[in-house]
C-alpha positions, -999 to +999 in steps of 0.1 A: +133+486-276+117+497-244+151+495-227+166+517-254+138+542-260+115+539-229+080+526-228+051+545-244+021+554-222-002+534-246-003+513-277-032+517-302-040+484-319-067+467-339-088+440-322-093+417-351-085+380-354-048+388-361-045+404-327-028+380-304-043+396-273-030+374-245+007+378-252+005+415-260-018+422-230+005+404-207+036+422-220+019+456-219+007+451-184+042+441-173+055+473-188+026+494-175+015+503-210-022+509-217-038+491-247-062+513-267-082+497-294-095+511-327-132+511-329-146+481-348-157+491-383-136+523-383-106+514-405-098+552-410-086+552-374-057+530-386-054+544-421-016+540-427-016+503-417-049+496-437-032+512-467+000+492-463-020+460-459-041+467-490-009+474-510+008+442-497-022+421-505-025+435-540+012+435-549+024+403-532-003+380-519-027+384-548+000+386-574+017+353-569+010+316-564+035+305-538+050+270-535+059+274-498+066+298-469+102+303-480+090+317-513+066+340-495+094+353-472+118+358-501+093+377-523+081+397-492+117+406-483+124+419-519+090+437-520+097+454-486+131+466-498+116+481-529+087+495-510+110+513-486+139+523-509+126+527-544+088+530-545+076+566-542+049+574-517+027+603-526+022+612-490+059+617-485+067+641-512+067+617-534+098+598-523+104+564-507+102+561-469+139+556-464+147+587-485+122+607-466+133+594-431+165+614-427+150+647-437+144+671-409+115+696-413+121+712-379+141+744-375+159+756-344+130+779-338+103+752-340+124+730-318+126+757-291+088+762-294+082+725-289+104+722-258+090+753-242 
């Protein structure tokens, strides 16, 4: 994606146990991307991901007893499809993310102001 879209100046990330620091830090350094970490104990700094994780845990991980990783992947794939195409998100209007995504809220005037 970096080759297609270019590299960001920085990535903001959590620094919890799920953060695989060595691999990401090595990759970021090779691409001259700064790593900026959320402050410990400040989940509001990462609110969209915290909300997604809570929803995934509640609706998938806590709602099923799995017999194996293949079942987890299958249920997750189905859940993600519904989450992105059917499930309304209040913060988006309320519409699903893939319905919201193509909408443009910019006008030619606001685009000119941004580029000026």
